C-alpha positions as CSV (number, residue, x, y, z in Angstrom):
1,M,13.5,35.3,11.6
2,K,14.6,33.8,8.3
3,L,11.7,32.4,6.4
4,S,13.4,29.0,5.8
5,D,14.1,28.8,9.5
6,Y,10.4,29.4,10.2
7,V,9.3,26.6,7.8
8,I,11.6,24.0,9.4
9,D,10.6,25.0,12.9
10,F,6.9,24.9,11.9
11,L,7.3,21.3,10.6
12,A,9.3,20.3,13.7
13,K,6.4,21.5,15.9
14,Q,4.1,19.2,13.8
15,G,6.1,16.2,15.1
16,V,8.2,15.7,11.9
17,K,11.6,14.4,12.9
18,H,13.1,13.6,9.5
19,N,13.4,15.6,6.3
20,F,14.0,13.4,3.2
21,L,15.8,15.4,0.6
22,V,18.2,15.8,-2.2
23,S,20.0,19.1,-2.1
24,G,20.1,21.6,-4.9
25,G,20.7,25.3,-5.6
26,A,17.0,26.4,-5.1
27,V,16.6,24.6,-1.8
28,I,19.9,25.1,0.0
29,H,18.4,27.6,2.5
30,L,15.8,25.1,3.6
31,V,18.5,22.4,3.8
32,D,20.7,24.8,5.9
33,S,17.8,25.5,8.2
34,T,17.1,21.8,8.7
35,S,20.8,21.2,9.6
36,K,20.6,23.8,12.3
37,H,17.3,22.7,13.9
38,P,17.8,20.6,17.1
39,D,14.6,18.5,16.6
40,M,14.9,17.5,12.9
41,D,17.4,15.5,10.9
42,Y,17.8,15.4,7.2
43,I,18.2,12.2,5.3
44,C,20.1,12.4,2.0
45,G,18.6,10.2,-0.7
46,Q,20.4,9.3,-3.9
47,H,17.5,10.3,-6.1
48,E,14.5,12.6,-5.6
49,E,12.0,9.9,-6.4
50,H,13.4,7.7,-3.7
51,S,13.5,10.5,-1.1
52,A,9.8,11.1,-1.8
53,A,9.1,7.3,-1.5
54,A,10.9,7.3,1.9
55,A,8.8,10.3,3.0
56,D,5.6,8.5,1.8
57,M,6.5,5.4,3.9
58,Y,7.5,7.5,6.9
59,S,3.9,8.8,6.8
60,R,2.4,5.3,6.4
61,V,4.4,3.9,9.4
62,T,4.1,6.9,11.8
63,G,0.6,8.0,10.8
64,N,2.0,11.5,10.8
65,L,3.3,13.7,8.0
66,G,6.2,12.6,5.8
67,V,8.2,15.5,4.3
68,V,10.3,15.6,1.2
69,M,12.3,18.6,-0.2
70,T,13.9,19.0,-3.6
71,T,15.3,21.7,-5.7
72,S,13.6,23.3,-8.7
73,G,13.3,21.9,-12.2
74,P,14.6,18.3,-12.5
75,G,14.5,17.9,-8.7
76,A,10.8,18.7,-8.6
77,T,9.9,16.6,-11.7
78,N,11.8,13.6,-10.3
79,I,9.3,13.2,-7.4
80,V,6.2,12.9,-9.7
81,T,6.0,9.1,-9.4
82,S,6.3,9.0,-5.6
83,V,3.8,11.9,-5.2
84,A,1.3,9.9,-7.4
85,N,1.9,6.9,-5.2
86,A,0.9,8.9,-2.1
87,Y,-2.1,10.4,-3.9
88,F,-3.6,7.2,-5.2
89,D,-3.0,5.4,-1.8
90,S,-4.4,8.3,0.3
91,I,-1.1,9.1,2.1
92,P,-0.6,12.5,3.8
93,M,2.7,14.0,2.7
94,L,4.1,17.5,2.3
95,C,6.4,18.2,-0.6
96,I,8.4,21.4,-0.7
97,T,10.2,22.3,-3.9
98,G,12.6,25.1,-4.4
99,Q,11.7,27.5,-7.2
100,V,13.8,30.0,-9.1
101,A,13.8,33.6,-7.6
102,R,10.5,35.4,-8.1
103,F,11.9,37.9,-10.6
104,R,13.0,35.0,-12.8
105,I,9.6,33.4,-13.0
106,R,8.0,33.7,-16.4
107,K,5.2,36.2,-16.8
108,S,3.3,34.4,-19.5
109,K,2.6,30.7,-20.0
110,K,3.4,31.2,-23.7
111,L,7.0,31.6,-22.6
112,R,8.4,28.2,-22.0
113,Q,11.1,29.1,-19.5
114,R,12.7,32.3,-18.1
115,G,14.8,31.3,-15.1
116,F,17.4,28.5,-15.2
117,Q,15.7,25.2,-14.2
118,E,12.3,27.0,-13.9
119,T,9.4,24.6,-14.2
120,D,5.7,25.3,-13.7
121,V,5.4,22.9,-10.7
122,V,1.9,23.8,-9.8
123,S,0.5,22.9,-13.2
124,L,2.5,19.6,-13.2
125,F,1.3,18.4,-9.8
126,Q,-2.3,19.7,-9.6
127,G,-3.7,16.3,-10.7
128,I,-1.8,14.3,-8.1
129,T,-2.0,16.5,-5.0
130,K,-4.8,17.6,-2.7
131,Y,-3.3,21.1,-2.6
132,C,-0.5,22.7,-4.7
133,S,0.6,26.3,-4.4
134,L,3.4,28.7,-5.5
135,V,4.2,30.9,-2.5
136,L,5.0,34.4,-3.7
137,K,4.5,36.6,-0.5
138,P,6.5,36.1,2.7
139,E,3.5,37.1,4.8
140,D,1.6,34.1,3.3
141,I,4.0,31.3,4.5
142,R,2.1,30.4,7.7
143,Y,-1.2,30.4,5.9
144,E,0.2,28.2,3.1
145,L,1.8,25.7,5.5
146,E,-1.3,25.4,7.7
147,K,-3.6,25.0,4.7
148,A,-1.3,22.4,3.0
149,I,-1.0,20.3,6.1
150,Y,-4.7,20.5,7.0
151,L,-5.7,19.4,3.5
152,A,-3.1,16.6,3.4
153,K,-4.7,15.1,6.5
154,E,-8.3,16.1,6.2
155,G,-11.0,13.7,4.9
156,R,-9.4,11.3,2.4
157,P,-5.7,12.1,3.0
158,G,-3.1,12.8,0.2
159,P,0.0,14.8,-0.6
160,S,0.2,18.6,-0.7
161,L,3.0,20.6,-2.4
162,L,4.4,24.1,-1.7
163,D,6.7,25.7,-4.3
164,I,8.9,28.2,-2.6
165,P,11.2,30.5,-4.6
166,D,14.8,30.7,-3.7
167,D,14.8,34.4,-2.8
168,L,11.7,34.0,-0.6
169,Q,13.5,31.5,1.5
170,R,16.0,34.2,2.5
171,V,13.5,36.9,3.5
172,D,13.4,38.0,7.1
173,I,9.9,37.7,8.6
174,D,8.2,38.4,11.9
175,P,6.3,35.2,12.9
176,L,3.9,37.2,15.2
177,T,2.5,39.1,12.2
178,L,1.8,36.2,9.9
179,R,-1.8,35.4,9.0
180,G,-3.1,31.9,9.7
181,F,-5.4,29.5,7.9
182,T,-8.8,28.8,9.4
183,P,-10.2,25.4,8.5
184,P,-13.7,25.4,7.1
185,T,-16.5,24.2,9.3
186,E,-17.9,21.0,7.9
187,Q,-20.9,19.1,9.2
188,K,-20.7,15.4,9.1
189,P,-23.5,13.6,7.2
190,D,-26.2,11.8,9.2
191,I,-25.6,8.1,8.4
192,S,-27.9,6.7,11.1
193,E,-30.6,5.5,8.8
194,K,-28.2,3.8,6.4
195,V,-26.5,2.1,9.3
196,K,-29.8,0.8,10.5
197,T,-30.4,-0.6,7.0
198,L,-27.0,-2.3,7.0
199,S,-27.9,-3.9,10.4
200,Q,-31.1,-5.3,9.0
201,M,-29.2,-6.6,5.9
202,I,-26.7,-8.4,8.3
203,S,-29.5,-9.9,10.3
204,E,-31.2,-11.3,7.1
205,S,-27.9,-12.6,5.5
206,Q,-27.0,-16.2,5.5
207,R,-23.6,-16.1,3.7
208,P,-22.1,-12.6,4.4
209,V,-18.5,-11.6,3.8
210,I,-16.6,-8.5,4.9
211,I,-13.8,-7.1,2.8
212,F,-10.9,-5.5,4.7
213,G,-9.1,-2.9,2.7
214,A,-6.0,-0.6,3.2
215,G,-8.3,2.3,4.2
216,I,-8.9,0.7,7.5
217,Q,-5.3,1.2,8.6
218,Y,-5.3,4.7,7.1
219,A,-8.4,5.6,9.2
220,K,-6.7,4.1,12.3
221,S,-9.7,1.8,12.7
222,A,-8.1,-1.7,12.6
223,K,-9.3,-2.5,16.2
224,E,-12.8,-1.4,15.4
225,A,-12.9,-3.3,12.1
226,L,-11.8,-6.5,13.8
227,S,-14.3,-6.0,16.6
228,F,-17.1,-5.5,14.0
229,A,-16.2,-8.8,12.3
230,E,-15.8,-10.7,15.6
231,F,-19.1,-9.5,17.0
232,H,-21.0,-10.9,14.1
233,N,-18.6,-13.8,13.4
234,I,-18.6,-12.8,9.7
235,P,-15.8,-14.3,7.6
236,V,-13.3,-11.7,6.4
237,V,-11.4,-11.6,3.1
238,C,-8.6,-9.0,2.5
239,T,-7.4,-6.9,-0.3
240,W,-3.6,-6.8,-0.5
241,G,-3.6,-3.5,1.3
242,G,-5.8,-4.8,4.0
243,A,-3.9,-8.0,4.6
244,D,-2.3,-6.7,7.8
245,V,-5.6,-5.8,9.5
246,I,-6.3,-9.4,10.7
247,P,-3.7,-12.1,11.6
248,Y,-3.5,-15.0,9.2
249,A,-4.3,-17.5,12.1
250,H,-7.5,-15.6,13.1
251,P,-10.5,-18.0,12.7
252,L,-12.4,-15.4,10.6
253,N,-9.5,-14.7,8.2
254,M,-10.4,-16.5,4.9
255,G,-7.4,-15.0,2.9
256,C,-6.8,-12.5,0.2
257,I,-9.0,-11.8,-2.8
258,G,-8.7,-10.4,-6.3
259,I,-7.2,-11.3,-9.7
260,C,-4.3,-13.0,-8.0
261,G,-6.1,-13.9,-4.8
262,P,-6.1,-17.5,-3.5
263,R,-9.2,-19.3,-4.6
264,A,-10.9,-19.6,-1.1
265,G,-11.3,-15.9,-0.8
266,N,-12.7,-15.5,-4.3
267,F,-15.0,-18.5,-3.8
268,A,-16.4,-16.9,-0.7
269,L,-17.1,-13.6,-2.5
270,Q,-18.7,-15.3,-5.5
271,N,-21.0,-17.4,-3.3
272,S,-21.9,-14.9,-0.7
273,D,-25.3,-13.2,-0.3
274,L,-23.9,-10.0,1.3
275,V,-20.6,-8.2,0.7
276,I,-19.6,-5.4,3.1
277,A,-16.6,-3.4,1.7
278,L,-14.6,-1.6,4.4
279,G,-11.7,0.6,3.4
280,T,-11.5,-0.5,-0.2
281,R,-12.5,1.2,-3.4
282,L,-13.3,-2.1,-5.1
283,S,-10.9,-1.6,-7.9
284,P,-10.8,-3.9,-11.0
285,N,-7.9,-5.7,-9.3
286,I,-10.5,-6.8,-6.7
287,T,-13.6,-7.2,-8.8
288,G,-12.0,-8.4,-12.1
289,G,-12.2,-6.5,-15.4
290,K,-15.9,-7.5,-15.9
291,Q,-17.5,-6.1,-12.8
292,N,-20.9,-7.4,-13.7
293,L,-19.5,-10.9,-12.8
294,F,-18.4,-9.9,-9.3
295,A,-20.4,-11.4,-6.4
296,T,-23.5,-11.8,-8.6
297,Q,-25.6,-13.4,-5.8
298,A,-24.7,-10.8,-3.2
299,K,-26.1,-7.5,-2.0
300,K,-23.2,-5.1,-2.1
301,V,-22.5,-2.5,0.6
302,M,-19.6,-0.1,0.5
303,I,-18.5,2.3,3.2
304,D,-16.0,5.0,2.0
305,I,-15.1,8.5,3.0
306,D,-14.9,9.6,-0.7
307,E,-18.3,10.2,-2.4
308,E,-16.6,10.0,-5.8
309,E,-15.6,6.4,-5.1
310,L,-19.1,5.5,-4.2
311,S,-20.6,6.9,-7.3
312,K,-18.0,5.9,-9.9
313,F,-19.6,2.6,-10.9
314,D,-21.3,2.0,-14.2
315,I,-24.9,1.1,-13.1
316,E,-25.3,-1.1,-16.1
317,T,-22.6,-3.4,-14.9
318,F,-22.2,-2.9,-11.2
319,T,-24.6,-1.6,-8.6
320,L,-24.2,-0.9,-4.9
321,D,-27.2,-1.9,-2.9
322,L,-26.1,0.4,-0.1
323,S,-23.5,3.1,0.0
324,I,-22.4,5.0,3.2
325,C,-20.2,8.0,2.8
326,S,-18.4,8.2,6.1
327,D,-15.1,8.1,7.9
328,L,-14.7,4.5,9.2
329,K,-14.4,5.6,12.9
330,D,-17.7,7.4,12.6
331,F,-19.3,4.4,10.9
332,F,-18.2,2.0,13.6
333,A,-19.3,4.4,16.3
334,A,-22.8,4.7,14.7
335,H,-23.1,1.0,14.1
336,K,-22.1,-0.3,17.6
337,P,-25.4,0.5,19.4
338,L,-27.4,-1.3,16.6
339,Q,-25.5,-4.6,16.5
340,I,-27.7,-7.6,16.7
341,K,-25.9,-10.9,17.1
342,K,-27.2,-14.0,15.2
343,S,-27.4,-17.2,17.1
344,D,-25.8,-19.5,14.5
345,N,-22.8,-17.2,13.9
346,Y,-22.5,-18.5,10.3
347,L,-20.7,-21.6,11.4
348,N,-21.5,-23.7,8.4
349,W,-20.7,-20.9,5.9
350,R,-17.3,-20.3,7.5
351,S,-16.6,-23.9,7.6
352,L,-17.3,-24.3,3.9
353,I,-14.8,-21.5,3.1
354,E,-12.3,-23.2,5.3
355,S,-12.7,-26.4,3.3
356,W,-11.9,-24.4,0.2
357,K,-8.7,-23.2,1.8
358,E,-7.7,-26.8,2.5
359,R,-8.7,-27.9,-1.0
360,Y,-6.8,-25.2,-2.8
361,P,-3.5,-24.5,-0.9
362,I,-1.4,-21.7,-2.3
363,C,1.9,-23.2,-1.4
364,P,2.7,-26.4,-3.5
365,S,4.2,-29.4,-1.8
366,G,7.2,-31.4,-2.8
367,Y,9.7,-28.6,-3.1
368,E,11.0,-28.8,0.5
369,N,14.7,-29.7,0.8
370,T,15.2,-30.2,-3.0
371,D,18.0,-28.9,-5.1
372,F,15.7,-27.1,-7.5
373,K,15.8,-23.3,-7.7
374,V,13.7,-21.7,-5.1
375,Q,9.9,-22.0,-5.2
376,P,8.7,-18.5,-4.3
377,H,5.6,-19.4,-2.2
378,L,7.7,-21.8,-0.1
379,F,10.3,-19.0,0.3
380,V,7.7,-16.4,1.4
381,K,6.1,-18.9,3.8
382,M,9.4,-19.5,5.5
383,I,10.0,-15.7,5.7
384,S,6.7,-15.2,7.4
385,A,7.5,-17.9,9.9
386,L,10.7,-16.1,10.9
387,A,9.1,-12.6,11.0
388,S,8.2,-11.4,14.5
389,E,5.2,-9.5,15.7
390,G,5.7,-5.8,14.9
391,D,8.0,-6.4,11.9
392,I,7.4,-4.3,8.8
393,I,7.2,-6.0,5.5
394,I,7.5,-4.0,2.3
395,G,6.8,-5.5,-1.2
396,D,7.8,-4.0,-4.5
397,T,5.6,-4.8,-7.5
398,G,5.1,-7.5,-10.1
399,A,5.5,-11.2,-9.5
400,N,7.4,-10.8,-6.2
401,L,4.5,-8.8,-4.7
402,S,2.0,-11.3,-5.9
403,W,3.8,-14.3,-4.5
404,M,4.4,-12.4,-1.2
405,L,0.7,-11.5,-0.7
406,Q,-0.4,-15.0,-1.7
407,A,1.8,-16.8,0.8
408,F,2.8,-14.5,3.6
409,E,1.1,-15.5,6.9
410,T,0.7,-12.3,8.9
411,K,1.0,-12.1,12.7
412,S,-0.5,-9.6,15.1
413,N,0.8,-6.0,14.8
414,Q,2.8,-6.7,11.6
415,R,2.4,-4.1,8.9
416,I,2.6,-4.9,5.2
417,F,3.1,-2.1,2.7
418,S,3.5,-1.4,-1.0
419,A,2.5,1.3,-3.4
420,W,-0.8,-0.5,-4.0
421,N,-2.4,1.5,-6.8
422,Q,0.6,3.0,-8.7
423,T,3.0,0.1,-8.2
424,P,6.2,1.4,-9.7
425,M,9.2,-0.8,-9.9
426,G,11.9,0.2,-7.4
427,Y,9.6,1.4,-4.6
428,A,10.3,-1.1,-1.9
429,L,14.0,-0.3,-1.2
430,P,13.7,3.5,-0.7
431,A,10.4,3.0,1.1
432,S,12.3,0.7,3.5
433,I,14.5,3.7,4.4
434,G,11.4,5.7,5.6
435,A,10.0,2.7,7.5
436,A,13.3,2.0,9.3
437,L,13.6,5.7,10.4
438,A,10.0,5.8,11.5
439,S,10.1,2.6,13.6
440,K,12.5,0.7,15.7
441,N,11.2,-2.6,14.3
442,K,12.9,-4.8,11.7
443,V,12.1,-4.0,8.1
444,I,11.9,-6.8,5.5
445,C,12.3,-5.5,1.9
446,M,11.0,-7.9,-0.7
447,I,12.0,-6.8,-4.2
448,G,12.5,-8.2,-7.7
449,D,15.7,-8.0,-9.7
450,G,14.0,-5.7,-12.2
451,G,12.9,-3.3,-9.5
452,F,16.2,-3.4,-7.7
453,M,18.0,-2.2,-10.8
454,M,16.0,1.0,-10.6
455,C,16.9,1.9,-7.0
456,M,20.1,0.1,-6.1
457,Q,21.9,3.4,-5.3
458,E,19.7,3.7,-2.2
459,L,21.9,1.0,-0.6
460,A,24.2,3.9,0.1
461,T,21.5,5.6,2.2
462,I,20.8,2.3,4.0
463,R,24.6,1.9,4.7
464,R,25.1,5.5,5.7
465,H,22.5,5.2,8.5
466,N,23.1,1.5,9.2
467,L,19.4,0.8,8.9
468,P,18.0,-2.6,10.0
469,V,16.7,-3.5,6.6
470,L,16.8,-7.2,5.4
471,I,16.7,-7.1,1.6
472,F,15.5,-10.2,-0.1
473,L,16.0,-10.2,-3.9
474,F,13.6,-12.3,-5.9
475,N,16.1,-13.1,-8.6
476,N,14.4,-14.7,-11.6
477,A,16.7,-13.1,-14.1
478,G,14.0,-10.9,-15.7
479,H,10.6,-9.3,-15.5
480,G,8.6,-12.3,-14.6
481,I,5.1,-10.8,-14.6
482,Q,5.7,-9.3,-18.0
483,K,6.9,-12.6,-19.4
484,Q,3.7,-14.2,-18.1
485,T,1.6,-11.5,-19.9
486,I,3.5,-12.0,-23.1
487,D,2.8,-15.8,-22.8
488,N,-0.9,-15.0,-22.6
489,W,-1.1,-12.4,-25.4
490,L,2.0,-12.6,-27.7
491,Q,2.8,-16.2,-28.0
492,S,5.9,-15.9,-25.7
493,N,7.7,-13.5,-28.0
494,Y,9.9,-12.1,-25.3
495,A,11.2,-8.5,-25.8
496,A,12.9,-6.3,-23.2
497,V,12.0,-8.7,-20.3
498,D,15.2,-10.8,-19.7
499,Q,18.9,-10.9,-20.4
500,A,18.3,-12.7,-23.7
501,S,16.0,-10.0,-24.9
502,G,17.7,-6.7,-23.9
503,L,18.2,-6.5,-20.2
504,Y,21.4,-6.9,-18.2
505,F,21.9,-8.0,-14.6
506,P,25.1,-7.5,-12.6
507,D,26.9,-9.7,-10.0
508,Y,24.8,-8.8,-6.9
509,K,27.6,-10.0,-4.6
510,K,29.8,-7.3,-6.0
511,I,27.1,-4.7,-5.7
512,A,26.6,-5.6,-2.0
513,A,30.3,-5.5,-1.4
514,A,30.6,-2.1,-3.0
515,F,28.2,-0.7,-0.4
516,D,29.8,-2.7,2.4
517,I,26.6,-4.7,3.1
518,P,26.7,-8.4,4.1
519,Y,25.7,-10.7,1.3
520,F,24.0,-14.1,1.3
521,K,22.9,-16.2,-1.6
522,I,20.2,-18.9,-1.7
523,S,20.1,-21.0,-4.9
524,T,18.0,-24.0,-3.9
525,N,15.0,-24.9,-1.8
526,R,17.3,-26.9,0.5
527,E,19.4,-23.8,1.1
528,L,16.3,-22.0,2.5
529,N,17.3,-23.7,5.7
530,S,20.0,-21.0,6.1
531,L,17.5,-18.2,6.3
532,P,17.8,-18.0,10.1
533,D,21.4,-17.0,9.6
534,V,20.3,-14.0,7.6
535,W,17.7,-13.1,10.2
536,K,20.4,-12.7,12.9
537,H,21.7,-9.5,11.3
538,N,20.6,-6.4,13.2
539,G,21.9,-4.0,10.5
540,P,21.4,-4.1,6.7
541,C,21.8,-7.4,4.9
542,F,21.3,-8.4,1.3
543,C,20.0,-11.9,0.4
544,D,20.0,-13.0,-3.3
545,V,17.4,-15.7,-3.8
546,E,17.4,-17.5,-7.1
547,I,13.8,-18.1,-8.0
548,I,12.7,-20.6,-10.6
549,E,12.9,-18.5,-13.8
550,S,9.8,-20.1,-15.4
551,E,7.6,-19.8,-12.2
552,K,4.2,-18.2,-12.9
553,I,1.8,-16.3,-10.7
554,A,-1.0,-18.7,-10.0
555,P,-3.9,-18.3,-9.7
556,M,-4.0,-15.2,-11.9
557,L,-6.8,-13.8,-13.9
558,K,-6.1,-12.9,-17.5
559,F,-6.2,-9.1,-17.9
560,G,-9.7,-7.8,-18.4
561,A,-11.5,-11.1,-17.6
562,G,-14.2,-11.4,-15.0
563,I,-13.5,-12.9,-11.6
564,E,-15.9,-15.8,-12.3
565,D,-13.5,-16.9,-15.0
566,L,-10.9,-17.5,-12.3
567,D,-13.1,-19.0,-9.7
568,P,-16.3,-20.7,-11.1
569,K,-19.2,-21.2,-8.7
570,I,-19.5,-24.4,-6.7
571,S,-22.3,-26.7,-7.7
572,T,-25.9,-25.7,-7.0
573,L,-26.5,-28.8,-5.0
574,E,-23.5,-28.2,-2.8
575,L,-24.5,-24.6,-2.2
576,E,-28.1,-25.5,-1.5
577,K,-26.9,-27.9,1.3
578,V,-25.0,-25.0,2.9
579,I,-28.0,-22.7,2.6
580,L,-30.3,-25.2,4.3
581,E,-27.8,-25.8,7.1
582,C,-27.2,-22.1,7.6
583,Q,-30.9,-21.7,8.1
584,N,-30.8,-24.0,11.0
585,L,-30.2,-21.5,13.8
586,N,-29.6,-24.1,16.4
587,S,-26.9,-26.0,14.5
588,K,-23.5,-26.1,16.3
589,Q,-21.7,-28.6,14.0
590,S,-20.3,-27.8,10.5
591,L,-21.8,-29.6,7.6
592,Y,-18.6,-29.3,5.6
593,S,-15.5,-30.5,7.3
594,V,-12.1,-30.9,5.6
595,D,-12.8,-34.6,5.2
596,N,-15.9,-34.4,3.2
597,A,-15.3,-31.2,1.4
């Protein structure tokens, strides 16, 4: 059996149905084997970075392995950004790169290059993969595949990469003689005592908050997380990556948090007495740059599968009162027998947070049916009203992502994705390809004009496969978030951020026509009423939305500042009233209604 045939058959038996690739001289045998396999299709991307982004999203949506294949040299180096996305977001992915024939590989690292397009892929990717290996012996191929896939999925997931020389792909092998990989036996830590401690902390708390992060979905624990919050009736706030764990209309959902989070969620954190972080690493985007100002009145509990995340904090500025190193499914299983329900269910505490949501709405009023350029929060809110349960929403980065996560009102079973920790411009469009191939549901791609310019060629892939992707372009004629940063730091001396300072933007109608994709344009808030016409399309569609060019992200914390600088504490008197009322275990009425907030 030809080695390349073995590789593809092995992956097909793992349930991988799509191979995202850009062909090249050092990977043609693997491409050929893919084309001949009855259970796998190949998807031709227009750029290797985008093929890897599609594979990344394929994994996020299916929960299975996404696979990307590229040729040697520039093909391999082009996927670095997307592999980093998967690594930082804990996404299992298998990357296979072609390498020059074994006899052309340099013998010494002092020699820069021996074979044409030879690149030391292993050294390049070691810092952004869980496993990376150059395969040199044909008898090792089963071992390397099994090890790479095991490590990609085991523990905290992430990408693995195998570099397979061109001549090795052509070797004949006997599959029955190949050695396999035996996973190590690992004993899970005993978390029972720590879980008991957490139960006691919950029972003593008066103003608790649970943070839902992206790790909940990655751990396939969304139902358990929601049941945990519902049992205790503890208010929930969400990181952007965790916004799809709980529907917007759920009575425990108090909104998103962080440096661009709506004020109610941040108020809740800053005035809580217990913070339980589930599936979030509590990055500076959540805590603010000055972590010593984050939830200063609260005991902080963090449950994470990665011990390094639990021990990373500078104890002089941020201390965890309880850390539990555990897979979330194991944590919820251990906690369930110990749950003790409080009689007051934190009614007054939740009602106070609700009053903040009413007092500080994220979507401004007065723009409806006006002839001004589009107000982005209003646009996003209308999109969320049109989106159905099960739809997949993918954001890019910058201002468009911030507006989307501030205003989108999630429904049950919807998924919201982005490259949360690396956030490259141009991610959302190629990622939508992977999502559309992984699911039969509608995919909504939300991308800025700056990001679109970096990936517009992938309209060809979307057209080629007639994928049900609705593309909404946030067209504010520039890099809006950068302009806002320049306003804060450089006295609005714009450089390289809009057409007046070095960029150029095309006629998007002509771009859509070139790829034979239906085009719509919305230039005013009044024209948002035509969005249902866009929604009717079952295939690809491009909607150019002209956003107010001067629109800012608000609220938004200045870079490096503490979260308290964005959301100062409520008055001591107001908080004392809430505490006293929370202590009344028999209270059934909320002290703080919308009317007297």
